[in-house]
C-alpha positions in Angstrom: 33.0 -19.3 -28.4 33.1 -16.6 -25.8 30.2 -16.1 -23.4 28.7 -12.6 -23.0 29.0 -11.1 -19.5 26.3 -8.6 -18.6 28.2 -6.9 -15.8 31.9 -6.9 -16.2 34.4 -5.0 -14.0 38.0 -6.0 -14.5 40.3 -5.1 -11.6 44.0 -5.5 -11.4 44.0 -7.1 -8.0 47.7 -7.1 -7.1 48.0 -3.4 -8.0 44.9 -2.4 -6.2 45.8 -4.6 -3.2 49.0 -2.6 -2.8 47.0 0.7 -2.8 44.7 -0.8 -0.2 41.8 1.6 -1.0 38.2 0.3 -1.3 36.7 0.3 -4.7 33.0 1.2 -5.6 31.1 -0.1 -8.6 27.6 0.5 -9.9 25.8 -1.2 -12.7 24.4 0.9 -15.5 20.7 0.8 -16.4 21.4 -1.3 -19.5 23.5 -3.7 -17.4 20.7 -4.0 -14.9 18.1 -4.8 -17.6 20.4 -7.5 -19.0 21.0 -9.0 -15.5 17.2 -8.9 -14.8 16.6 -10.9 -18.0 19.4 -13.4 -17.0 18.0 -14.0 -13.6 14.3 -14.0 -14.6 13.4 -10.9 -12.7 10.7 -8.4 -13.5 13.3 -5.7 -13.1 16.6 -4.9 -11.5 16.5 -1.2 -10.5 20.0 -1.0 -8.9 23.1 -3.0 -8.3 26.2 -1.7 -6.6 29.0 -3.0 -4.5 32.1 -2.0 -2.6 35.2 -4.1 -2.7 37.6 -4.2 0.3 41.1 -5.6 0.4 41.8 -7.7 3.6 45.2 -8.4 5.0 46.9 -11.4 3.3 48.8 -14.0 5.2 50.5 -15.5 2.1 52.2 -14.1 -1.0 50.2 -14.1 -4.3 46.9 -14.5 -2.3 44.4 -11.7 -2.0 41.5 -12.0 0.5 38.6 -9.8 -0.5 35.3 -8.6 1.0 32.4 -7.2 -1.0 29.2 -5.6 0.2 26.5 -5.6 -2.5 23.2 -3.9 -2.6 20.4 -4.4 -5.1 16.9 -3.2 -5.6 15.0 -6.0 -7.4 11.4 -6.4 -8.7 10.1 -9.9 -8.4 7.0 -11.5 -9.9 4.9 -13.0 -7.1 4.5 -16.8 -7.6 1.0 -16.7 -6.2 -0.6 -13.5 -7.7 1.8 -12.9 -10.6 1.9 -9.2 -9.5 5.3 -7.4 -9.4 6.7 -6.3 -6.1 10.0 -4.7 -5.0 12.6 -6.0 -2.5 16.0 -4.8 -1.3 19.0 -7.1 -1.1 22.0 -6.4 1.0 24.8 -9.0 1.4 28.4 -9.2 2.5 30.5 -11.8 0.7 34.0 -13.0 1.0 36.3 -14.6 -1.6 40.0 -14.9 -2.3 41.8 -14.1 -5.5 45.0 -16.1 -6.2 47.8 -16.0 -8.7 47.3 -18.8 -11.2 50.7 -20.3 -10.3 49.3 -21.4 -6.9 46.7 -23.6 -8.7 49.5 -25.8 -10.2 50.7 -26.9 -6.7 48.0 -28.8 -4.8 50.1 -29.0 -1.7 50.3 -25.2 -1.6 46.5 -24.9 -1.8 46.1 -27.4 1.1 48.5 -25.4 3.3 46.8 -22.1 2.4 45.6 -20.2 5.5 42.5 -18.1 4.8 40.7 -15.6 7.0 37.9 -18.2 7.7 35.2 -16.4 5.9 36.0 -16.9 2.2 33.6 -19.0 0.3 35.4 -19.3 -3.0 38.9 -19.0 -4.5 39.1 -17.1 -7.8 42.1 -17.4 -10.1 43.6 -14.2 -11.5 44.5 -14.1 -15.2 48.1 -14.0 -16.3 48.2 -10.2 -15.9 46.6 -10.2 -12.5 43.1 -9.2 -13.5 39.9 -10.5 -12.1 36.3 -9.8 -13.2 34.8 -8.8 -9.9 31.5 -7.7 -11.7 30.7 -11.2 -12.8 31.6 -12.6 -9.3 29.1 -10.1 -7.7 26.5 -11.0 -10.3 26.8 -14.7 -9.3 26.5 -13.8 -5.6 23.5 -11.7 -6.4 21.9 -14.8 -8.1 22.5 -16.8 -4.9 20.8 -14.1 -2.8 17.6 -13.9 -4.9 14.4 -15.4 -3.5 13.6 -18.6 -5.4 9.9 -18.4 -4.6 9.1 -14.7 -4.2 5.7 -14.0 -2.7 3.9 -10.8 -1.7 3.2 -10.7 2.1 -0.4 -9.6 2.6 -1.1 -7.1 5.3 -2.4 -8.6 8.6 -5.8 -6.9 8.2 -6.3 -8.7 4.9 -5.2 -12.0 6.3 -7.6 -11.7 9.3 -10.6 -10.6 7.3 -10.2 -13.4 4.8 -10.3 -16.1 7.5 -13.7 -17.8 8.0 -15.6 -16.8 11.2 -15.3 -20.3 12.6 -12.0 -22.2 12.5 -11.8 -24.8 9.8 -11.5 -28.4 11.0 -10.7 -31.6 9.1 -12.4 -33.7 11.8 -15.8 -35.2 11.3 -18.7 -33.2 13.0 -19.2 -34.5 16.5 -22.6 -35.8 17.7 -24.2 -34.1 20.7 -24.9 -37.4 22.4 -22.8 -38.1 25.5 -20.7 -41.3 25.1 -21.6 -42.4 28.6 -25.3 -42.6 27.8 -25.0 -44.2 24.4 -25.0 -48.0 24.6 -25.4 -49.6 21.2 -25.9 -53.2 22.5 -28.6 -52.0 24.9 -30.5 -50.4 22.0 -30.3 -53.8 20.1 -31.7 -55.6 23.1 -34.5 -53.0 23.4 -35.3 -53.4 19.7 -35.3 -57.2 20.1 -37.7 -57.0 23.0 -40.0 -54.8 21.1 -40.2 -57.3 18.2 -41.1 -60.1 20.7 -43.8 -58.0 22.3 -45.5 -57.2 19.0 
């Protein structure tokens, strides 16, 4: 059973790495709709990314940098109203020939540029689905609890005129003039006098 990928962009990494030119990709409207459904968004208006090939320190290893931009429409968790947001992220990952995954000692000795977060295996022909990788990074960049920020005027006008306090209301008697035992003695003396 094969899983359906909403935003697929297969790139021959070794071939493109030799060329060294950045690549640019943009999701179609249909792909954006499918990704919005996958991530539970109100809408995904735009998703694009540029892929850059960084210098490699080892053979069969391809460090990559991608800058992604997305215009998303969230549903506010408080009001349930839709609102737009712009996401801009720079991510790093490394593509590797599958033969490197067979030798654990090679992986341990691998020197990366220090910014890669994941290592992605190439298929037998050197292809990697960079579209799906970017979709996964987009999902990590999404706000889990999206909320509309109210303008400051609305926030100030909605506050009560007096600050709210959880403390019990204070009595106006001064503690220094209130003597409970003296009041009891006065009360006792009154009873004796009557």
